[in-house]
SEZAZA-318924 format. One record per atom (N, C-alpha, C, O, CB): residue number from 1; atom name; chain; x negated, y negated, z negated. Coordinates in pm, whole numbers, padded with zeros to 5 digits. Glycine has a CB too. Layout:
<NUM, CA, A, <X, Y, Z>>
...
***
This chain:
<1, N, A, <-08087, -09044, -01957>>
<1, CA, A, <-08224, -09037, -01903>>
<1, C, A, <-08297, -09159, -01900>>
<1, O, A, <-08418, -09175, -01909>>
<1, CB, A, <-08224, -08988, -01774>>
<2, N, A, <-08209, -09240, -01887>>
<2, CA, A, <-08269, -09347, -01839>>
<2, C, A, <-08340, -09475, -01990>>
<2, O, A, <-08436, -09551, -01996>>
<2, CB, A, <-08135, -09411, -01731>>
<3, N, A, <-08232, -09440, -02084>>
<3, CA, A, <-08258, -09473, -02229>>
<3, C, A, <-08365, -09384, -02317>>
<3, O, A, <-08402, -09423, -02428>>
<3, CB, A, <-08121, -09463, -02299>>
<4, N, A, <-08424, -09233, -02246>>
<4, CA, A, <-08507, -09193, -02319>>
<4, C, A, <-08626, -09204, -02252>>
<4, O, A, <-08732, -09180, -02310>>
<4, CB, A, <-08480, -09082, -02363>>
<5, N, A, <-08621, -09247, -02103>>
<5, CA, A, <-08740, -09334, -02067>>
<5, C, A, <-08810, -09436, -02086>>
<5, O, A, <-08932, -09439, -02098>>
<5, CB, A, <-08738, -09356, -02000>>
<6, N, A, <-08727, -09534, -02092>>
<6, CA, A, <-08763, -09637, -02203>>
<6, C, A, <-08793, -09638, -02387>>
<6, O, A, <-08852, -09723, -02455>>
<6, CB, A, <-08657, -09713, -02184>>
<7, N, A, <-08734, -09524, -02423>>
<7, CA, A, <-08784, -09511, -02520>>
<7, C, A, <-08929, -09476, -02601>>
<7, O, A, <-08982, -09500, -02709>>
<7, CB, A, <-08719, -09464, -02531>>
<8, N, A, <-08957, -09398, -02468>>
<8, CA, A, <-09068, -09309, -02473>>
<8, C, A, <-09215, -09419, -02433>>
<8, O, A, <-09333, -09418, -02468>>
<8, CB, A, <-09035, -09169, -02350>>
<9, N, A, <-09138, -09501, -02351>>
<9, CA, A, <-09211, -09577, -02302>>
<9, C, A, <-09250, -09737, -02416>>
<9, O, A, <-09349, -09804, -02444>>
<9, CB, A, <-09136, -09595, -02162>>
<10, N, A, <-09116, -09736, -02447>>
<10, CA, A, <-09132, -09824, -02578>>
<10, C, A, <-09213, -09800, -02698>>
<10, O, A, <-09260, -09889, -02769>>
<10, CB, A, <-09018, -09837, -02631>>
<11, N, A, <-09228, -09637, -02720>>
<11, CA, A, <-09249, -09584, -02809>>
<11, C, A, <-09435, -09623, -02779>>
<11, O, A, <-09494, -09681, -02870>>
<11, CB, A, <-09172, -09432, -02813>>
<12, N, A, <-09511, -09586, -02652>>
<12, CA, A, <-09631, -09581, -02648>>
<12, C, A, <-09704, -09729, -02604>>
<12, O, A, <-09822, -09746, -02573>>
<12, CB, A, <-09656, -09468, -02563>>
<13, N, A, <-09614, -09813, -02611>>
<13, CA, A, <-09626, -09949, -02585>>
<13, C, A, <-09676, -09992, -02725>>
<13, O, A, <-09784, -10050, -02732>>
<13, CB, A, <-09490, -10021, -02531>>
<14, N, A, <-09585, -09960, -02865>>
<14, CA, A, <-09626, -10007, -02930>>
<14, C, A, <-09744, -10021, -03025>>
<14, O, A, <-09767, -10117, -03098>>
<14, CB, A, <-09566, -10003, -02945>>
<15, N, A, <-09831, -09887, -03012>>
<15, CA, A, <-09959, -09860, -03072>>
<15, C, A, <-10069, -09960, -02965>>
<15, O, A, <-10180, -10006, -02992>>
<15, CB, A, <-09991, -09673, -03074>>
<16, N, A, <-10016, -09966, -02882>>
<16, CA, A, <-10102, -10055, -02783>>
<16, C, A, <-10143, -10150, -02830>>
<16, O, A, <-10257, -10174, -02869>>
<16, CB, A, <-10049, -10100, -02676>>
<17, N, A, <-10009, -10241, -02828>>
<17, CA, A, <-09980, -10370, -02865>>
<17, C, A, <-10081, -10391, -03021>>
<17, O, A, <-10155, -10475, -03073>>
<17, CB, A, <-09797, -10384, -02881>>
<18, N, A, <-10034, -10276, -03043>>
<18, CA, A, <-10084, -10309, -03234>>
<18, C, A, <-10255, -10317, -03181>>
<18, O, A, <-10309, -10428, -03179>>
<18, CB, A, <-10040, -10117, -03402>>
<19, N, A, <-10305, -10238, -03154>>
<19, CA, A, <-10453, -10226, -03094>>
<19, C, A, <-10517, -10348, -03064>>
<19, O, A, <-10613, -10408, -03111>>
<19, CB, A, <-10458, -10149, -02966>>
<20, N, A, <-10413, -10372, -02944>>
<20, CA, A, <-10511, -10466, -02839>>
<20, C, A, <-10515, -10623, -02934>>
<20, O, A, <-10615, -10693, -02948>>
<20, CB, A, <-10416, -10491, -02642>>
<21, N, A, <-10392, -10646, -02983>>
<21, CA, A, <-10403, -10748, -03117>>
<21, C, A, <-10484, -10760, -03196>>
<21, O, A, <-10522, -10872, -03232>>
<21, CB, A, <-10329, -10741, -03196>>
<22, N, A, <-10547, -10613, -03262>>
<22, CA, A, <-10633, -10618, -03366>>
<22, C, A, <-10727, -10686, -03298>>
<22, O, A, <-10774, -10790, -03345>>
<22, CB, A, <-10674, -10492, -03429>>
<23, N, A, <-10786, -10613, -03124>>
<23, CA, A, <-10902, -10611, -03113>>
<23, C, A, <-10952, -10771, -03037>>
<23, O, A, <-11040, -10797, -02955>>
<23, CB, A, <-10930, -10475, -03038>>
<24, N, A, <-10847, -10860, -03112>>
<24, CA, A, <-10795, -11003, -02970>>
<24, C, A, <-10912, -11113, -03099>>
<24, O, A, <-10986, -11203, -03060>>
<24, CB, A, <-10504, -11081, -02949>>
<25, N, A, <-10901, -11084, -03201>>
<25, CA, A, <-10958, -11190, -03265>>
<25, C, A, <-11120, -11165, -03293>>
<25, O, A, <-11141, -11101, -03396>>
<25, CB, A, <-10876, -11211, -03395>>
<26, N, A, <-11249, -11209, -03212>>
<26, CA, A, <-11330, -11139, -03240>>
<26, C, A, <-11443, -11225, -03375>>
<26, O, A, <-11527, -11175, -03449>>
<26, CB, A, <-11385, -11098, -03095>>
<27, N, A, <-11386, -11397, -03358>>
<27, CA, A, <-11391, -11527, -03484>>
<27, C, A, <-11399, -11464, -03584>>
<27, O, A, <-11501, -11443, -03649>>
<27, CB, A, <-11269, -11632, -03509>>
<28, N, A, <-11227, -11407, -03622>>
<28, CA, A, <-11182, -11389, -03741>>
<28, C, A, <-11209, -11243, -03808>>
<28, O, A, <-11145, -11194, -03901>>
<28, CB, A, <-11048, -11420, -03732>>
<29, N, A, <-11313, -11190, -03741>>
<29, CA, A, <-11410, -11015, -03780>>
<29, C, A, <-11262, -10934, -03735>>
<29, O, A, <-11211, -10880, -03834>>
<29, CB, A, <-11481, -10968, -04023>>
<30, N, A, <-11196, -10917, -03626>>
<30, CA, A, <-11093, -10823, -03608>>
<30, C, A, <-11177, -10708, -03566>>
<30, O, A, <-11299, -10694, -03573>>
<30, CB, A, <-10978, -10866, -03505>>
<31, N, A, <-11075, -10619, -03517>>
<31, CA, A, <-11141, -10479, -03473>>
<31, C, A, <-11287, -10512, -03354>>
<31, O, A, <-11380, -10432, -03351>>
<31, CB, A, <-10994, -10372, -03381>>
<32, N, A, <-11286, -10608, -03285>>
<32, CA, A, <-11353, -10663, -03181>>
<32, C, A, <-11489, -10657, -03243>>
<32, O, A, <-11584, -10590, -03203>>
<32, CB, A, <-11302, -10803, -03135>>
<33, N, A, <-11483, -10751, -03364>>
<33, CA, A, <-11620, -10774, -03409>>
<33, C, A, <-11663, -10662, -03536>>
<33, O, A, <-11751, -10687, -03619>>
<33, CB, A, <-11628, -10937, -03461>>
<34, N, A, <-11584, -10536, -03531>>
<34, CA, A, <-11653, -10407, -03553>>
<34, C, A, <-11695, -10331, -03471>>
<34, O, A, <-11778, -10245, -03499>>
<34, CB, A, <-11598, -10336, -03609>>
<35, N, A, <-11650, -10347, -03358>>
<35, CA, A, <-11640, -10290, -03217>>
<35, C, A, <-11750, -10301, -03161>>
<35, O, A, <-11813, -10201, -03127>>
<35, CB, A, <-11547, -10345, -03130>>
<36, N, A, <-11799, -10441, -03140>>
<36, CA, A, <-11875, -10481, -03054>>
<36, C, A, <-12011, -10554, -03153>>
<36, O, A, <-12081, -10623, -03080>>
<36, CB, A, <-11784, -10576, -02952>>
<37, N, A, <-12051, -10552, -03276>>
<37, CA, A, <-12119, -10596, -03300>>
<37, C, A, <-12132, -10725, -03359>>
<37, O, A, <-12106, -10748, -03477>>
<37, CB, A, <-12153, -10571, -03235>>
<38, N, A, <-12179, -10823, -03265>>
<38, CA, A, <-12157, -10971, -03302>>
<38, C, A, <-12111, -11023, -03224>>
<38, O, A, <-12164, -11049, -03116>>
<38, CB, A, <-12248, -11047, -03331>>
<39, N, A, <-11958, -11065, -03270>>
<39, CA, A, <-11826, -11114, -03191>>
<39, C, A, <-11757, -11019, -03092>>
<39, O, A, <-11647, -11044, -03042>>
<39, CB, A, <-11860, -11237, -03108>>
<40, N, A, <-11832, -10904, -03067>>
<40, CA, A, <-11727, -10819, -03011>>
<40, C, A, <-11820, -10833, -02832>>
<40, O, A, <-11815, -10735, -02757>>
<40, CB, A, <-11526, -10903, -03039>>
<41, N, A, <-11880, -10937, -02796>>
<41, CA, A, <-11931, -10956, -02666>>
<41, C, A, <-12082, -10876, -02641>>
<41, O, A, <-12163, -10852, -02551>>
<41, CB, A, <-11942, -11117, -02645>>
<42, N, A, <-12064, -10860, -02753>>
<42, CA, A, <-12250, -10726, -02670>>
<42, C, A, <-12230, -10635, -02607>>
<42, O, A, <-12292, -10608, -02504>>
<42, CB, A, <-12361, -10622, -02771>>
<43, N, A, <-12101, -10539, -02677>>
<43, CA, A, <-12075, -10406, -02664>>
<43, C, A, <-12001, -10404, -02482>>
<43, O, A, <-12022, -10321, -02394>>
<43, CB, A, <-11961, -10354, -02813>>
<44, N, A, <-11921, -10515, -02477>>
<44, CA, A, <-11780, -10503, -02382>>
<44, C, A, <-11863, -10600, -02263>>
<44, O, A, <-11844, -10580, -02143>>
<44, CB, A, <-11594, -10588, -02466>>
<45, N, A, <-11931, -10676, -02298>>
<45, CA, A, <-11969, -10763, -02189>>
<45, C, A, <-11931, -10917, -02200>>
<45, O, A, <-11853, -10929, -02294>>
<45, CB, A, <-11908, -10707, -02068>>
<46, N, A, <-11949, -11006, -02155>>
<46, CA, A, <-11952, -11161, -02217>>
<46, C, A, <-11792, -11216, -02192>>
<46, O, A, <-11756, -11320, -02245>>
<46, CB, A, <-12083, -11275, -02120>>
<47, N, A, <-11686, -11123, -02093>>
<47, CA, A, <-11576, -11150, -02026>>
<47, C, A, <-11442, -11091, -02140>>
<47, O, A, <-11319, -11103, -02140>>
<47, CB, A, <-11591, -11071, -01868>>
<48, N, A, <-11559, -11014, -02246>>
<48, CA, A, <-11468, -10946, -02312>>
<48, C, A, <-11312, -11044, -02421>>
<48, O, A, <-11217, -10972, -02450>>
<48, CB, A, <-11580, -10857, -02404>>
<49, N, A, <-11309, -11135, -02448>>
<49, CA, A, <-11240, -11176, -02472>>
<49, C, A, <-11105, -11233, -02400>>
<49, O, A, <-10992, -11243, -02448>>
<49, CB, A, <-11300, -11215, -02515>>
<50, N, A, <-11149, -11265, -02277>>
<50, CA, A, <-11022, -11284, -02161>>
<50, C, A, <-10967, -11149, -02085>>
<50, O, A, <-10870, -11137, -02010>>
<50, CB, A, <-11080, -11387, -02029>>
<51, N, A, <-11058, -11056, -02127>>
<51, CA, A, <-10959, -10922, -02061>>
<51, C, A, <-10908, -10889, -02175>>
<51, O, A, <-10848, -10783, -02160>>
<51, CB, A, <-11031, -10778, -01982>>
<52, N, A, <-10902, -10927, -02283>>
<52, CA, A, <-10862, -10829, -02416>>
<52, C, A, <-10714, -10962, -02413>>
<52, O, A, <-10596, -10934, -02435>>
<52, CB, A, <-11022, -10817, -02609>>
<53, N, A, <-10751, -11059, -02390>>
<53, CA, A, <-10653, -11193, -02389>>
<53, C, A, <-10503, -11177, -02284>>
<53, O, A, <-10384, -11207, -02297>>
<53, CB, A, <-10760, -11337, -02320>>
<54, N, A, <-10590, -11113, -02177>>
<54, CA, A, <-10491, -11063, -02059>>
<54, C, A, <-10369, -10981, -02064>>
<54, O, A, <-10252, -10984, -02026>>
<54, CB, A, <-10559, -10993, -01977>>
<55, N, A, <-10488, -10869, -02159>>
<55, CA, A, <-10412, -10747, -02213>>
<55, C, A, <-10359, -10730, -02313>>
<55, O, A, <-10320, -10616, -02340>>
<55, CB, A, <-10464, -10659, -02221>>
<56, N, A, <-10338, -10834, -02402>>
<56, CA, A, <-10237, -10879, -02513>>
<56, C, A, <-10104, -10923, -02436>>
<56, O, A, <-09993, -10873, -02455>>
<56, CB, A, <-10299, -11013, -02609>>
<57, N, A, <-10140, -11045, -02325>>
<57, CA, A, <-10017, -11091, -02261>>
<57, C, A, <-09982, -11031, -02185>>
<57, O, A, <-09860, -11038, -02202>>
<57, CB, A, <-10008, -11191, -02213>>
<58, N, A, <-09997, -10973, -02108>>
<58, CA, A, <-09973, -10816, -02024>>
<58, C, A, <-09872, -10735, -02136>>
<58, O, A, <-09751, -10730, -02116>>
<58, CB, A, <-10156, -10705, -01996>>
<59, N, A, <-09938, -10672, -02256>>
<59, CA, A, <-09844, -10561, -02354>>
<59, C, A, <-09752, -10632, -02385>>
<59, O, A, <-09648, -10573, -02413>>
<59, CB, A, <-09900, -10494, -02491>>
<60, N, A, <-09752, -10766, -02391>>
<60, CA, A, <-09636, -10843, -02500>>
<60, C, A, <-09510, -10880, -02387>>
<60, O, A, <-09393, -10897, -02420>>
<60, CB, A, <-09712, -11023, -02593>>
<61, N, A, <-09553, -10887, -02276>>
<61, CA, A, <-09456, -10914, -02186>>
<61, C, A, <-09369, -10790, -02114>>
<61, O, A, <-09263, -10809, -02055>>
<61, CB, A, <-09525, -10993, -02091>>
<62, N, A, <-09426, -10678, -02126>>
<62, CA, A, <-09348, -10562, -02094>>
<62, C, A, <-09289, -10497, -02242>>
<62, O, A, <-09184, -10433, -02250>>
<62, CB, A, <-09447, -10453, -02006>>
<63, N, A, <-09370, -10526, -02343>>
<63, CA, A, <-09304, -10510, -02485>>
<63, C, A, <-09176, -10560, -02467>>
<63, O, A, <-09077, -10491, -02494>>
<63, CB, A, <-09376, -10586, -02607>>
<64, N, A, <-09167, -10671, -02426>>
<64, CA, A, <-09011, -10750, -02423>>
<64, C, A, <-08926, -10722, -02328>>
<64, O, A, <-08804, -10724, -02346>>
<64, CB, A, <-09014, -10897, -02407>>
<65, N, A, <-08980, -10692, -02221>>
<65, CA, A, <-08885, -10664, -02119>>
<65, C, A, <-08845, -10517, -02162>>
<65, O, A, <-08727, -10483, -02154>>
<65, CB, A, <-08948, -10680, -01964>>
<66, N, A, <-08947, -10425, -02208>>
<66, CA, A, <-08872, -10322, -02258>>
<66, C, A, <-08771, -10280, -02396>>
<66, O, A, <-08713, -10175, -02422>>
<66, CB, A, <-08954, -10254, -02253>>
<67, N, A, <-08778, -10379, -02452>>
<67, CA, A, <-08693, -10405, -02575>>
<67, C, A, <-08600, -10436, -02522>>
<67, O, A, <-08500, -10370, -02550>>
<67, CB, A, <-08725, -10495, -02676>>
<68, N, A, <-08585, -10554, -02418>>
<68, CA, A, <-08428, -10617, -02389>>
<68, C, A, <-08379, -10501, -02248>>
<68, O, A, <-08256, -10506, -02247>>
<68, CB, A, <-08437, -10834, -02326>>
<69, N, A, <-08409, -10441, -02179>>
<69, CA, A, <-08371, -10298, -02121>>
<69, C, A, <-08352, -10176, -02225>>
<69, O, A, <-08311, -10071, -02175>>
<69, CB, A, <-08489, -10253, -02022>>
<70, N, A, <-08375, -10175, -02358>>
<70, CA, A, <-08332, -10071, -02428>>
<70, C, A, <-08202, -10149, -02481>>
<70, O, A, <-08092, -10094, -02490>>
<70, CB, A, <-08443, -10010, -02537>>
<71, N, A, <-08234, -10316, -02524>>
<71, CA, A, <-08094, -10332, -02611>>
<71, C, A, <-07953, -10318, -02546>>
<71, O, A, <-07843, -10278, -02584>>
<71, CB, A, <-08090, -10472, -02672>>
<72, N, A, <-08023, -10388, -02391>>
<72, CA, A, <-07866, -10392, -02308>>
<72, C, A, <-07830, -10250, -02297>>
<72, O, A, <-07708, -10240, -02290>>
<72, CB, A, <-07865, -10464, -02136>>
<73, N, A, <-07888, -10138, -02293>>
<73, CA, A, <-07854, -10002, -02214>>
<73, C, A, <-07799, -09945, -02354>>
<73, O, A, <-07740, -09837, -02343>>
<73, CB, A, <-08001, -09902, -02126>>
<74, N, A, <-07806, -09985, -02452>>
<74, CA, A, <-07774, -09886, -02604>>
<74, C, A, <-07654, -10030, -02646>>
<74, O, A, <-07626, -10008, -02764>>
<74, CB, A, <-07972, -09851, -02762>>
<75, N, A, <-07607, -10108, -02619>>
<75, CA, A, <-07510, -10153, -02650>>
<75, C, A, <-07387, -10114, -02624>>
<75, O, A, <-07361, -10064, -02514>>
<75, CB, A, <-07521, -10237, -02627>>
<76, N, A, <-07277, -10135, -02735>>
<76, CA, A, <-07146, -10098, -02698>>
<76, C, A, <-07090, -10188, -02576>>
<76, O, A, <-07111, -10306, -02548>>
<76, CB, A, <-07057, -10109, -02824>>
<77, N, A, <-07007, -10084, -02510>>
<77, CA, A, <-06897, -10129, -02414>>
<77, C, A, <-06813, -10269, -02401>>
<77, O, A, <-06700, -10236, -02364>>
<77, CB, A, <-06805, -10040, -02435>>
<78, N, A, <-06818, -10362, -02411>>
<78, CA, A, <-06768, -10488, -02426>>
<78, C, A, <-06618, -10492, -02423>>
<78, O, A, <-06553, -10561, -02502>>
<78, CB, A, <-06824, -10571, -02326>>
<79, N, A, <-06550, -10397, -02307>>
<79, CA, A, <-06431, -10375, -02237>>
<79, C, A, <-06306, -10325, -02356>>
<79, O, A, <-06190, -10357, -02331>>
<79, CB, A, <-06467, -10257, -02114>>
<80, N, A, <-06337, -10244, -02487>>
<80, CA, A, <-06335, -10238, -02611>>
<80, C, A, <-06303, -10309, -02661>>
<80, O, A, <-06185, -10314, -02698>>
<80, CB, A, <-06404, -10218, -02656>>
<81, N, A, <-06409, -10422, -02696>>
<81, CA, A, <-06401, -10492, -02786>>
<81, C, A, <-06274, -10607, -02730>>
<81, O, A, <-06192, -10640, -02817>>
<81, CB, A, <-06549, -10538, -02820>>
<82, N, A, <-06258, -10668, -02590>>
<82, CA, A, <-06182, -10740, -02577>>
<82, C, A, <-06015, -10711, -02562>>
<82, O, A, <-05919, -10787, -02562>>
<82, CB, A, <-06237, -10792, -02495>>
<83, N, A, <-06027, -10558, -02548>>
<83, CA, A, <-05849, -10492, -02538>>
<83, C, A, <-05784, -10519, -02645>>
<83, O, A, <-05666, -10554, -02644>>
<83, CB, A, <-05822, -10325, -02529>>
<84, N, A, <-05867, -10503, -02767>>
<84, CA, A, <-05829, -10528, -02904>>
<84, C, A, <-05824, -10661, -02967>>
<84, O, A, <-05759, -10676, -03070>>
<84, CB, A, <-05908, -10461, -02976>>
<85, N, A, <-05903, -10786, -02899>>
<85, CA, A, <-05856, -10924, -02942>>
<85, C, A, <-05712, -10922, -02920>>
<85, O, A, <-05660, -10944, -03029>>
<85, CB, A, <-05924, -11047, -02862>>
<86, N, A, <-05615, -10904, -02822>>
<86, CA, A, <-05476, -10950, -02836>>
<86, C, A, <-05396, -10907, -02927>>
<86, O, A, <-05303, -10982, -02959>>
<86, CB, A, <-05414, -10932, -02740>>
<87, N, A, <-05409, -10786, -02987>>
<87, CA, A, <-05351, -10759, -03044>>
<87, C, A, <-05400, -10729, -03257>>
<87, O, A, <-05506, -10704, -03316>>
<87, CB, A, <-05316, -10672, -02944>>
<88, N, A, <-05238, -10753, -03305>>
<88, CA, A, <-05271, -10796, -03424>>
<88, C, A, <-05293, -10637, -03519>>
<88, O, A, <-05277, -10519, -03486>>
<88, CB, A, <-05144, -10909, -03477>>
<89, N, A, <-05337, -10704, -03646>>
<89, CA, A, <-05370, -10607, -03726>>
<89, C, A, <-05222, -10537, -03783>>
<89, O, A, <-05115, -10596, -03768>>
<89, CB, A, <-05469, -10670, -03838>>
<90, N, A, <-05228, -10436, -03834>>
<90, CA, A, <-05069, -10375, -03888>>
<90, C, A, <-05084, -10432, -04014>>
<90, O, A, <-05183, -10456, -04084>>
<90, CB, A, <-05033, -10187, -03898>>
<91, N, A, <-04943, -10449, -04030>>
<91, CA, A, <-04916, -10494, -04205>>
<91, C, A, <-04930, -10359, -04267>>
<91, O, A, <-04922, -10243, -04228>>
<91, CB, A, <-04739, -10568, -04254>>
<92, N, A, <-04958, -10432, -04401>>
<92, CA, A, <-04965, -10332, -04487>>
<92, C, A, <-04868, -10355, -04636>>
<92, O, A, <-04857, -10447, -04718>>
<92, CB, A, <-05119, -10317, -04510>>
<93, N, A, <-04823, -10254, -04624>>
<93, CA, A, <-04682, -10263, -04756>>
<93, C, A, <-04764, -10287, -04856>>
<93, O, A, <-04879, -10242, -04855>>
<93, CB, A, <-04572, -10111, -04802>>
<94, N, A, <-04693, -10399, -05005>>
<94, CA, A, <-04717, -10418, -05066>>
<94, C, A, <-04776, -10286, -05203>>
<94, O, A, <-04695, -10196, -05176>>
<94, CB, A, <-04636, -10498, -05052>>
<95, N, A, <-04845, -10239, -05300>>
<95, CA, A, <-04806, -10188, -05378>>
<95, C, A, <-04714, -10211, -05448>>
<95, O, A, <-04688, -10322, -05492>>
<95, CB, A, <-04865, -10172, -05418>>
<96, N, A, <-04637, -10086, -05474>>
<96, CA, A, <-04527, -10076, -05580>>
<96, C, A, <-04537, -10113, -05684>>
<96, O, A, <-04626, -10051, -05744>>
<96, CB, A, <-04488, -09977, -05607>>
<97, N, A, <-04490, -10187, -05741>>
<97, CA, A, <-04515, -10281, -05887>>
<97, C, A, <-04453, -10156, -05975>>
<97, O, A, <-04552, -10094, -06012>>
<97, CB, A, <-04408, -10467, -05907>>
<98, N, A, <-04358, -10104, -06016>>
<98, CA, A, <-04300, -09964, -06115>>
<98, C, A, <-04401, -09831, -06137>>
<98, O, A, <-04387, -09740, -06218>>
<98, CB, A, <-04154, -09891, -06032>>
<99, N, A, <-04531, -09855, -06015>>
<99, CA, A, <-04596, -09721, -06062>>
<99, C, A, <-04707, -09746, -06112>>
<99, O, A, <-04789, -09654, -06127>>
<99, CB, A, <-04618, -09620, -05966>>
<100, N, A, <-04739, -09892, -06155>>
<100, CA, A, <-04795, -09938, -06274>>
<100, C, A, <-04821, -09919, -06397>>
<100, O, A, <-04749, -09984, -06473>>
<100, CB, A, <-04768, -09996, -06289>>
<101, N, A, <-04946, -09814, -06472>>
<101, CA, A, <-04904, -09823, -06639>>
<101, C, A, <-04886, -09956, -06687>>
<101, O, A, <-04929, -10054, -06626>>
<101, CB, A, <-05016, -09764, -06739>>
<102, N, A, <-04812, -09963, -06812>>
<102, CA, A, <-04805, -10068, -06905>>
<102, C, A, <-04967, -10079, -06921>>
<102, O, A, <-05045, -09992, -06884>>
<102, CB, A, <-04710, -10033, -07049>>
<103, N, A, <-05005, -10210, -06988>>
<103, CA, A, <-05180, -10253, -07045>>
<103, C, A, <-05160, -10156, -07196>>
<103, O, A, <-05056, -10120, -07252>>
<103, CB, A, <-05220, -10491, -07090>>
<104, N, A, <-05279, -10135, -07227>>
<104, CA, A, <-05278, -10068, -07369>>
<104, C, A, <-05347, -10176, -07457>>
<104, O, A, <-05465, -10211, -07465>>
<104, CB, A, <-05363, -09914, -07375>>
<105, N, A, <-05237, -10215, -07520>>
<105, CA, A, <-05255, -10326, -07670>>
<105, C, A, <-05359, -10303, -07804>>
<105, O, A, <-05448, -10362, -07865>>
<105, CB, A, <-05101, -10324, -07752>>
<106, N, A, <-05292, -10190, -07804>>
<106, CA, A, <-05367, -10121, -07965>>
<106, C, A, <-05439, -10037, -07953>>
<106, O, A, <-05407, -09947, -07876>>
<106, CB, A, <-05287, -10055, -08071>>
<107, N, A, <-05556, -10030, -08019>>
<107, CA, A, <-05692, -09881, -07968>>
<107, C, A, <-05677, -09837, -08104>>
<107, O, A, <-05655, -09908, -08201>>
<107, CB, A, <-05909, -09923, -07914>>
<108, N, A, <-05694, -09691, -08100>>
<108, CA, A, <-05690, -09609, -08249>>
<108, C, A, <-05789, -09695, -08309>>
<108, O, A, <-05870, -09770, -08253>>
<108, CB, A, <-05736, -09428, -08256>>
<109, N, A, <-05767, -09666, -08461>>
<109, CA, A, <-05934, -09680, -08575>>
<109, C, A, <-06017, -09571, -08556>>
<109, O, A, <-05982, -09454, -08537>>
<109, CB, A, <-05913, -09673, -08764>>
<110, N, A, <-06158, -09628, -08563>>
<110, CA, A, <-06272, -09551, -08603>>
<110, C, A, <-06299, -09544, -08694>>
<110, O, A, <-06230, -09604, -08775>>
<110, CB, A, <-06362, -09565, -08570>>
<111, N, A, <-06386, -09485, -08730>>
<111, CA, A, <-06432, -09440, -08871>>
<111, C, A, <-06540, -09549, -08845>>
<111, O, A, <-06573, -09570, -08728>>
<111, CB, A, <-06482, -09258, -08908>>
<112, N, A, <-06602, -09625, -08952>>
<112, CA, A, <-06671, -09732, -08957>>
<112, C, A, <-06787, -09616, -09017>>
<112, O, A, <-06883, -09595, -08943>>
<112, CB, A, <-06607, -09875, -09048>>
<113, N, A, <-06780, -09540, -09151>>
<113, CA, A, <-06908, -09529, -09148>>
<113, C, A, <-06910, -09414, -09188>>
<113, O, A, <-06791, -09383, -09196>>
<113, CB, A, <-06985, -09616, -09211>>
<114, N, A, <-06994, -09298, -09228>>
<114, CA, A, <-07045, -09149, -09250>>
<114, C, A, <-06902, -09102, -09329>>
<114, O, A, <-06848, -09172, -09415>>
<114, CB, A, <-07215, -09132, -09358>>
<115, N, A, <-06872, -09024, -09302>>
<115, CA, A, <-06715, -08947, -09372>>
<115, C, A, <-06775, -08866, -09454>>
<115, O, A, <-06848, -08787, -09395>>
<115, CB, A, <-06597, -08846, -09267>>
<116, N, A, <-06772, -08850, -09604>>
<116, CA, A, <-06791, -08752, -09688>>
<116, C, A, <-06693, -08617, -09688>>
<116, O, A, <-06596, -08646, -09619>>
<116, CB, A, <-06789, -08816, -09806>>
<117, N, A, <-06681, -08502, -09730>>
<117, CA, A, <-06558, -08434, -09675>>
<117, C, A, <-06544, -08362, -09839>>
<117, O, A, <-06451, -08285, -09865>>
<117, CB, A, <-06583, -08312, -09508>>
***
């Protein structure tokens, strides 16, 4: 249940962080330049760059924390790994030598050219 909620939140945060990063760079002609006209500040106000930057940082932190939480909840239990460390791998018997066919040394002659009949 917890993994499902975290996964849904993670999937919702991903497009939001993509959009906010696209809106972040008004000088380079990012999405904010397209939406806001001259640098993105006219349509959204003078403090748009600060708000976009704070939203980017906040979404980045949420993205990181969700990724960390998902990684910790989806990992394999380490107890099973620790119990196998003390055991040795079972020895495998070598393949019997008598069952190996002898190598082929001669090849049958193949016709070189067209044969007439």
